[in-house]
C-alpha positions as CSV (number, residue, x, y, z in Angstrom):
1,L,-67.0,-182.8,26.7
2,E,-69.7,-182.1,24.2
3,R,-67.7,-179.1,22.8
4,E,-64.6,-181.3,22.4
5,A,-66.7,-183.9,20.6
6,K,-67.9,-181.2,18.2
7,C,-64.3,-180.4,17.3
8,Y,-63.6,-184.0,16.5
9,E,-66.7,-184.2,14.4
10,M,-65.9,-181.1,12.4
11,A,-62.3,-182.2,11.8
12,S,-63.3,-185.6,10.6
13,R,-66.3,-184.6,8.4
14,H,-65.1,-181.4,6.7
15,P,-62.0,-181.5,4.4
16,R,-61.6,-177.7,4.9
17,F,-60.5,-178.4,8.5
18,G,-57.6,-180.6,7.5
19,A,-55.1,-178.6,9.6
20,M,-57.3,-179.2,12.6
21,A,-57.6,-182.9,11.9
22,A,-53.8,-183.1,11.7
23,L,-53.5,-181.8,15.3
24,L,-56.1,-184.2,16.8
25,P,-55.9,-187.8,17.9
26,K,-58.5,-189.9,16.0
27,C,-61.9,-190.1,17.5
28,H,-63.3,-193.7,17.7
29,H,-66.6,-193.1,19.4
30,W,-68.8,-190.4,20.9
31,D,-72.0,-191.2,22.9
32,P,-73.8,-188.0,23.7
33,A,-76.3,-189.7,25.9
34,S,-73.6,-191.1,28.2
35,T,-71.1,-188.3,27.5
36,V,-68.5,-190.9,26.6
37,L,-65.7,-189.9,24.2
38,V,-63.3,-192.6,23.0
39,L,-60.1,-191.3,21.4
40,E,-57.1,-192.9,19.8
41,M,-54.3,-194.1,22.1
42,L,-51.0,-192.5,21.3
43,P,-48.3,-195.1,22.4
44,D,-45.2,-193.5,23.8
45,A,-46.5,-190.0,23.4
46,E,-44.8,-187.4,25.6
47,S,-46.1,-184.0,26.7
48,L,-44.0,-181.0,25.8
49,W,-43.6,-180.3,29.5
50,E,-42.2,-183.8,30.0
51,H,-40.0,-183.6,26.9
52,H,-38.4,-180.3,27.9
53,Q,-37.9,-181.5,31.5
54,R,-36.3,-184.8,30.2
55,Q,-34.1,-182.9,27.7
56,G,-32.9,-180.3,30.2
57,R,-32.9,-177.7,27.4
58,F,-35.2,-175.8,24.9
59,P,-34.8,-177.7,21.6
60,V,-35.1,-175.3,18.7
61,E,-36.6,-178.0,16.4
62,I,-39.5,-178.4,18.9
63,A,-40.1,-174.7,19.0
64,E,-40.2,-174.6,15.2
65,L,-42.6,-177.6,15.1
66,Q,-45.0,-175.7,17.4
67,G,-44.8,-172.7,15.2
68,D,-45.4,-174.6,12.0
69,K,-48.4,-176.6,13.4
70,L,-50.1,-173.8,15.2
71,G,-49.5,-171.2,12.4
72,T,-50.9,-173.5,9.8
73,Y,-53.9,-174.3,11.9
74,H,-54.7,-170.7,12.6
75,R,-54.3,-169.7,9.0
76,Q,-56.8,-172.3,7.9
77,M,-59.2,-171.5,10.8
78,E,-59.1,-167.8,9.9
79,L,-60.1,-168.6,6.3
80,C,-62.9,-170.9,7.5
81,F,-64.2,-168.5,10.1
82,P,-67.4,-167.5,8.2
83,A,-68.3,-171.2,7.9
84,L,-67.5,-171.7,11.6
85,E,-69.9,-168.9,12.6
86,E,-72.7,-170.3,10.4
87,L,-72.4,-173.6,12.3
88,Q,-73.5,-171.8,15.5
89,L,-71.7,-174.3,17.7
90,F,-69.7,-172.0,19.9
91,D,-70.5,-169.3,22.5
92,K,-67.9,-166.6,21.7
93,K,-66.9,-166.2,25.4
94,L,-63.8,-164.3,26.4
95,P,-61.2,-165.9,28.7
96,W,-62.3,-165.5,32.3
97,I,-58.9,-164.4,33.5
98,L,-59.4,-161.1,31.6
99,S,-62.1,-160.2,34.1
100,I,-60.6,-161.7,37.3
101,H,-59.8,-158.2,38.7
102,E,-63.5,-157.4,38.7
103,T,-64.1,-160.0,41.4
104,H,-66.0,-158.5,44.3
105,P,-64.1,-158.6,47.7
106,Q,-67.0,-160.6,49.2
107,Y,-65.9,-163.6,47.2
108,L,-62.4,-163.7,48.6
109,S,-63.5,-166.0,51.4
110,Q,-64.5,-168.6,48.8
111,M,-61.0,-168.8,47.3
112,S,-57.9,-170.3,48.7
113,Q,-55.8,-167.9,50.6
114,G,-53.2,-168.1,47.9
115,N,-55.7,-167.1,45.2
116,A,-57.1,-164.3,47.4
117,Q,-53.6,-162.9,47.9
118,L,-53.0,-163.0,44.1
119,L,-56.2,-161.2,43.4
120,Q,-55.5,-158.5,46.0
121,I,-52.1,-157.9,44.4
122,L,-53.8,-157.7,41.0
123,Q,-56.4,-155.2,42.2
124,A,-53.7,-153.1,43.8
125,Y,-52.1,-152.3,40.5
126,P,-54.4,-150.2,38.3
127,N,-52.0,-150.3,35.3
128,L,-52.3,-154.1,35.3
129,T,-56.1,-154.1,35.5
130,R,-56.2,-151.5,32.7
131,A,-54.0,-153.7,30.5
132,L,-56.5,-156.6,31.1
133,D,-59.4,-154.4,30.2
134,T,-57.5,-153.3,27.0
135,L,-57.1,-156.9,25.9
136,K,-60.9,-157.5,26.5
137,R,-61.9,-154.4,24.5
138,S,-59.5,-155.3,21.6
139,W,-60.6,-159.0,21.5
140,A,-61.2,-160.1,17.9
141,F,-63.2,-163.0,16.7
142,R,-61.2,-164.5,13.9
143,A,-60.6,-168.2,14.4
144,L,-61.5,-171.3,16.3
145,L,-59.3,-171.4,19.4
146,H,-58.2,-174.4,21.5
147,G,-58.6,-172.1,24.5
148,D,-56.4,-174.0,26.9
149,I,-53.0,-174.3,25.1
150,K,-50.3,-175.5,27.6
151,W,-47.5,-177.9,27.3
152,E,-49.4,-180.6,29.2
153,N,-51.9,-180.6,26.4
154,L,-49.4,-180.8,23.5
155,L,-48.1,-184.3,22.9
156,L,-45.1,-185.3,20.9
157,Y,-45.8,-188.4,18.9
158,R,-44.4,-190.7,16.2
159,E,-46.9,-192.9,14.3
160,R,-44.0,-195.2,13.2
161,A,-40.5,-195.4,14.6
162,E,-39.0,-194.0,11.4
163,D,-41.3,-191.0,11.3
164,P,-40.3,-187.5,12.4
165,L,-41.8,-186.2,15.6
166,D,-45.3,-184.7,15.3
167,I,-47.6,-182.8,17.6
168,R,-51.1,-183.7,18.8
169,I,-53.2,-181.3,20.8
170,I,-55.6,-182.8,23.4
171,D,-58.4,-181.5,25.7
172,W,-60.5,-179.3,23.4
173,E,-63.2,-178.7,26.0
174,M,-62.6,-175.0,26.0
175,A,-62.5,-174.6,22.2
176,D,-64.3,-171.4,21.1
177,L,-64.4,-168.7,18.4
178,G,-62.1,-165.9,19.3
179,D,-58.7,-164.2,19.1
180,E,-56.0,-166.6,17.9
181,C,-53.4,-164.5,19.6
182,W,-54.6,-166.1,22.8
183,D,-53.5,-169.6,21.6
184,A,-50.2,-168.3,20.1
185,G,-49.5,-166.3,23.3
186,A,-50.2,-169.4,25.3
187,I,-47.1,-171.0,23.7
188,L,-45.0,-168.0,24.7
189,Q,-46.4,-168.3,28.2
190,A,-45.7,-172.0,28.3
191,Y,-42.0,-171.4,27.8
192,L,-41.9,-168.6,30.4
193,S,-43.9,-170.4,33.0
194,F,-41.8,-173.6,32.5
195,W,-38.6,-171.6,33.0
196,I,-40.0,-170.1,36.2
197,F,-41.1,-173.5,37.6
198,M,-37.7,-174.9,36.9
199,L,-36.0,-172.2,38.9
200,P,-34.6,-173.4,42.3
201,L,-36.4,-170.7,44.2
202,G,-36.2,-170.9,48.0
203,P,-35.4,-168.9,51.2
204,G,-32.4,-166.6,50.7
205,V,-32.1,-167.3,47.0
206,T,-32.6,-164.3,44.7
207,L,-34.1,-164.6,41.3
208,D,-30.7,-163.9,39.6
209,Q,-29.1,-166.6,41.7
210,A,-31.8,-169.1,40.9
211,A,-31.5,-168.3,37.2
212,E,-27.7,-169.0,37.4
213,M,-28.3,-172.3,39.1
214,S,-31.1,-173.5,36.7
215,P,-30.1,-175.9,33.8
216,F,-32.6,-174.0,31.6
217,R,-30.8,-170.8,30.4
218,G,-32.8,-167.7,29.7
219,E,-30.7,-167.1,26.5
220,D,-31.6,-170.6,25.2
221,M,-35.3,-169.9,25.9
222,K,-35.0,-166.6,23.9
223,V,-33.6,-168.5,20.9
224,A,-36.4,-171.0,21.1
225,L,-39.1,-168.3,21.4
226,A,-37.7,-166.6,18.3
227,A,-37.7,-169.8,16.4
228,F,-41.3,-170.5,17.4
229,W,-42.4,-167.1,16.3
230,T,-40.4,-167.0,13.0
231,R,-42.0,-170.3,11.9
232,Y,-45.5,-169.3,13.2
233,A,-45.4,-166.0,11.3
234,A,-44.2,-167.7,8.1
235,A,-47.0,-170.3,8.4
236,R,-49.5,-167.5,8.7
237,G,-48.0,-165.6,5.7
238,F,-47.3,-162.5,7.7
239,G,-45.1,-159.7,6.4
240,K,-42.6,-158.0,8.7
241,T,-45.0,-155.3,9.9
242,T,-47.9,-157.6,10.5
243,S,-45.7,-160.1,12.2
244,R,-44.4,-157.5,14.7
245,R,-47.9,-156.2,15.5
246,Y,-49.2,-159.7,16.1
247,L,-46.2,-160.7,18.2
248,E,-46.7,-157.7,20.5
249,R,-50.3,-158.6,21.0
250,C,-49.4,-162.3,21.5
251,M,-46.9,-161.2,24.2
252,A,-49.6,-159.3,26.0
253,C,-51.9,-162.3,25.8
254,A,-49.0,-164.5,27.1
255,A,-48.8,-162.2,30.2
256,A,-52.6,-162.5,30.9
257,R,-52.4,-166.3,30.4
258,M,-49.5,-166.4,32.8
259,V,-51.7,-164.8,35.5
260,Q,-54.2,-167.6,34.8
261,T,-51.5,-170.2,35.2
262,A,-50.4,-168.7,38.5
263,Y,-54.0,-168.6,39.7
264,E,-54.7,-172.2,38.8
265,G,-51.4,-173.4,40.4
266,I,-52.4,-172.1,43.8
267,Q,-56.1,-173.0,44.0
268,K,-55.4,-175.1,47.1
269,S,-52.5,-173.2,48.5
270,P,-52.7,-171.5,51.9
271,Q,-50.5,-168.7,50.5
272,I,-49.1,-167.4,47.3
273,T,-46.0,-169.3,46.2
274,P,-42.6,-167.9,45.1
275,Q,-43.3,-169.3,41.6
276,A,-46.7,-167.5,41.4
277,L,-45.2,-164.3,42.6
278,C,-42.5,-164.6,39.9
279,Q,-45.2,-165.2,37.3
280,L,-47.2,-162.3,38.5
281,Q,-44.2,-159.9,38.4
282,M,-43.2,-161.1,34.9
283,S,-46.8,-160.6,33.7
284,M,-46.9,-157.0,35.1
285,N,-43.6,-156.2,33.4
286,I,-44.8,-157.5,30.0
287,L,-48.2,-155.8,30.2
288,H,-46.5,-152.5,31.1
289,D,-44.6,-152.6,27.8
290,P,-45.2,-155.6,25.4
291,A,-43.0,-154.1,22.7
292,T,-40.0,-153.9,25.1
293,A,-40.8,-157.4,26.4
294,V,-40.6,-158.8,22.8
295,G,-37.1,-157.4,22.5
296,Q,-36.0,-158.7,25.8
297,M,-37.6,-162.1,25.8
298,V,-37.9,-163.1,22.1
299,G,-35.0,-161.0,20.7
300,L,-37.0,-159.9,17.6
């Protein structure tokens, strides 16, 4: 909670962090002694997960809004990075999921059976573990990350009824200096994982059959992903070559983040679920060839 409070303090006190302040609810009070943080209430706010579930589709305008907001934030944070380092408020830790495959077998008994099965599958595929190692080695410290971007933490909100929809991002407990591709990739992952969770998977139902029965069409998701990235790249000021290079890295980060989502979703499960297996398979496919995955899933 202290780390989250630091983010609110920075955003409110330093004009250079205006893009960050625009993403945060207002902070009314922070008591470090009691670790009590009081934030602004956002009446009628709706998480992006709830919004997409209620809409039954992937609205392009919401994808564009995510790209605009996150791209603007990352551009400002990259420019402010030297000042952020000087504050010495953050630990520069890498996401734990990038080292999950290094877990010793003796710790399997301390996990749920579902998590243990997932880990054993990961460790059985050297190409996957090498891809995670590659992400670790190429990790760049360039910006202040949220660190736990997911649709449950992104809220759609209108301050007044006549205002356009805006986004607020909550739960900054994992904020840290790091590679902004992790945050941007997490948005790509949010779309892919949501699509998987909406599939009517069950006994005797193939993935293709489930996709046909789902109200959320893969082609519509591809359009939304392309819209998100186009606006994100524009907000960052990327040229065509830089945009493509970043997108491929963000896609690899999305795959790693999807492994984390699968792991977190079965922490109390007696066995790995069909959704987690589907996420794991998609992650493997992406990490095997991120460039091809960009073409297939984003269409760019």
